[in-house]
N, C-alpha and C positions, 0 to 999 in steps of 0.2 A: 482131618482128612477129610476127601471127597470121596462118595459113594461109588464104586465100582457095577458098572453094568454090564450086565450078561443079552446076549438075546441066543432064540433055538432057530439051529439050523435043522432044515425041512429035509436037509439030505441027507445030513450025517443023524439024525433025531437026537442031537447034542445040543446043550447050551455050552455058548462060547464067550466069551471076554469081550468085550468091544472097545477097541483102542480108538481112543479119541487124540488124535493130534493137535497140535500145536495151533495150527491156522485154524481150525473150527471153532478149539476155545475160545479164541481170540475174536473170531467171528459172533461167536455167542455173546461175549463179552460186550462187545460193541452194540450188539442189538441191542443186550438190556439196557445200555447207556443211550443209545437213540430215543429208545423207545420214555424212557427215562425225560431224558431233555425237550422230547415235544409235550409228554405230560405235565412237566413245568412252565412251559412256554404259552401253552395254554391254559394254567393256572395262572399266572402274572396277570396274563390280558384278559383274563376276567374279572380278577381282584383289578387293575386300575381303571376298566372301564365302569364298571357298575358297584364298585368298594369304595368309597373313598376313605382316604387317610384321616387321619386325628388334623395333620398338617392343612389338608387340603378342607376338611370340614371347617377349620379356621379358618383358612382365609374365603371360604365363602360365604360364612359371617360376617367377616369383616366387608366385603363386598355387598352386601346386603344394607347392614351398616349405613355405607361410604354413598350408594344411591340413593337412600332414604333422605342423608344430609343433602345430598347433591338437587333433590326437586325439592326441600325446604328452601334451599339458598335459590334456586330459580324463582319459584312463588314470591320470595321476598324482593328480589330484583325485578318481578313484575309487580310487585307494589311501589317501589321506588321508583319505576319507570311511570308509573300513572300519577303519582303526585309531584314527580317532577314535571310533566307533562301539563297539569293545570297549571302549577308556577308559571311554565314560559310562558303559556294563554292568557293568563293575568297580565302577564309581563307585557307584554305586546302589544294585546287589546286595551288594556284597562289602563294601567299605570303612564304606559310611554305615550299611549294617547291624550292623556290627561295633562302631560308636561312637554307636548304637542313634538317626542322626539321617536326618532324611526326606529320601527320594529328591529330586534336582531335578525341578517339573514337567516335562511332555513340552512344555507351550506354550512353557516358558524355553527349553527345550533347543535346539527347531526354530530358534529367531531368527529369527521374523516380523522382517519388515520394512512400516512404516506408508508410506503416500503412493502416490501412482502417478505422479509425476513427480521419484521418486528418480533415473530415470536417462533421463532427457528427452535431455538432452547426447549423448545416443548416437543418437536418431532423425535421421530426416532419412538415412541412409548405404543403401549397396545392402546391407551386413551387417550392418542394425541388429538385426535381433531375434537375431542367432548373438553379436553381443559384450552386450547386455543379458543372455541367459540365462547368457554364461559367467561375466559380471562379477557378476551375481546370486548365480550358485554359489559365486562364491570370496569375494563377502562373507557371505554365510553359515555355508561352513566356519569363517573367518576369527570369527567375533562366536560361534561354537560353541567354537572352541578358545580363546576369552578368558574366555566362561562354564563350560568345562572348567578352566582355569586356577586360576580362583578359587574354583572348590569345591576344588582339592587343596589352596586354603592354608587353607581351611575344616578340610580334613580334619587340614593337621599340624598349627593349633591345637589342635584336639581330643583328636590323638595327644600332642600337649606337656601337655595339662592330666590324661592320663590311663594316666600311666606304670603304674603297677598292672593296670588293666586290658587294657593292652596285653599285660604279663608275663603274665595269667591267660587269656587267648583263647587257646585252640587254636590254632595257628601253626607245628606242623611233625607230619611222618607219624611212626606210632610206631615205625618202624621203619627202620633205616638204608636207606637207598635203595640200596647196594651189595648187599645181605643179600636180596634182593628175587629170588625164583625166576622169576618171570615177572610178565606185568602184571595189576596186582589187578584184582578183582571192582568192581564199582562198585555205585553205590547206583542202584536203579528195580527195575523188574520182572524176575525170572529166574526159572530154574527151579531148583527144590530138588535137590541133590545127593542125598539118599534118598528122599522121596516122588515125586521127578519132575512137581512138577507147580508151574503158575506163581504166583510168589509174591513179593511186597514187600519187597526187599534193603534194610534200613533202615541202611546202613551198608557200607562197604569191608570186602574181605578180603585179606591179603598173607599171603601165600606163604610162606614162609621153612622153614630145616631146620630142628629139631628143639632147642630149646634154646636159640634165638636172642634175646637179650634186647630188652626190651618198653620204653620209653620213654613218663613222662609227657608230654602234646602240651603244657602249659601249665600254671601255676603253680596250685594251689589245696590241700583236703583230700582224704584218701582217705574215701569217704562208705559204699562197699561192697569188701568182700576176702574173699569167700567163693565156694562153689561151689552156693549154696542155687539158684542158677536153672538147672535141669537143659540149657536147650536153651544157656546160653553156657558151662555147666562152670565151671572155674576162671575167675572174671572180676573186675576191678575198676573200681570207678566213684569218677571222680575228681568234685567240686564244684567249680570256678573261679569261682563267684560270677558277680555281675552275668548269671544268668541260664543260664549255662556249663555243659554238664556233658558228660564223656564216659566212653566205655565200652570196654573191651578184653577180649573173652571167648576163650575155649579154650587160658588159658593150660598150661603142662604144671606147673608151680608158680607161685606169687607170691611177689614179692620186696618187699612193703609191706602193712601192714593197715589197717585201720579206724580214723581219727580221725588218721591221721600228716600232716604236713606236706608236701609235694614241691612242689618247682623242675620247671619245665619242663627235661626233658631226664635227669631223674633216673629211673634203673633200677626198676619196677615190677613185673618178671613175666620170664617167658619164652614162646616160641611154643611148643604144643603141639595137643595134636587132644582135648580133654576137651570132654563136653557131646554135643553133634549135630553132628559134624565126620566127615568123610572123610578128612582129613590135618593133617600141622603147619601152624599158620598161625592170625592173630591178627583175630579179628572187632573192627572200631573204628567206633564211631560217633559223633556229635557231637550234644547235645541243646541246642536252645535255646528257653527257657521254655517248656518239656516236651514241645517238638516234636522228632522228629528231623529233621533237616536233611542236604544232602548233604558231607561233608567232603570231598570235591574242592577245596570253596573256603577250606579252613584250610591249605594247605600253602604257601603263601606264603616263608616263612622257610628254606625247604628247596630249592626246586624253581626253576631259572629258567625264564623264559616259553617256551622250546623245549620244558624237561624237561614243564614242567604242560600242553603243547599236547597232547604226546604219551601223557601218562596219560587226558589228558581223551578226547582220542580210544578207547586202547584198553578205558579203563576203561566207557566209555557203551555199549559192543556188548551190546544186547539178548540175542543168543546163547548167551555166557557163563553158566554156574550159578554159585553161589558154593560155598564150600566145608563 
C-alpha cells in the first residue's frame, strides 16, 4: 500500500492530504521507465563497444589464426614463384638453347586468364578482394607449373632424339673440381693481370697445380693443337659439331693432336702457364655459332644445384682479375 503524503497549508496552518491524480501517477511511472530505458541503452552501447562477448573473443582469436595462416601461405607462394622463375629461366636460356628450340613466349609463360566472371562466386564477402587475389595467384602458379611440366616433356623428347648431340655438347668442367685451388675467374669484364686494364674476359680461368690433367668437355674432333696463338700459349680447340667449339689455353703440354677424335672426359693436356699468363691455370671458352658464350651454363653434368649456385656467385664477382 502506497504511503499517504501530506503538505502544510500556510494559510490554514494545517496539514492537508495530497491528492495524486491518475495522470500524475502515469507521468511519474513513465518518467521512471524512460530514465531506466535510457540507462539500459547507454549501458548496452558501452558494453557492445568496449566489452567483447565470449563469441566475439572466439571470433577474434580465429581471425588472428587465419591471418597468420594467410601470411604463411603467401610466403610459401613467394618461395614457389622464385623456384618456378628459376626453372623457367633455365628452360628458356639453357635447355632450349642446347636443343636449338625456341623459348616459350612470355605471354604463354605468364598464364593469363580470360573473363571477368571467373571469381564471381567469391564476391559479396567481407574479404572478397583478399580471397580473389589469393585464388587468382594460386591459379596462375598452377597453370605456369603445368606449362613448365609440358615444356620439360618436350625437352625430354628432344633429348631422346639427340643422343649424339647430348654427348657432343660441352657438359662438364675441363678440370676435376677437387683439383681447383680457388674459385674460377668468370666470364665478363675483368682486370687484366698484366696490363691492369678493364677487358672483357670471354671464358673462365680454372687455377690448379702445374701438370693437372685437362679433359675434353664433350665429344668432338680436335681442330687445333698448337701454340700458334701467342696469348693462349699451348692450346687446344675441339669442334663438337652442332655449332659448338671449346678452347683450352695455357697448357704446359698437350696430350692430343689436330684431327684426333675425342670423347667427353678424354685427357687432352695439362695445366700450365704458357702464353699471356701469370700462373698455372687453364683458360676455357665455349663458342656457339662463332660467338663466345658464358661457360657457367655448361657444367650441369658436374655440379649439384648448390655447387652450381656457389660457383655462379663466386665467378661473377667483377672485382676478380683473370689469370
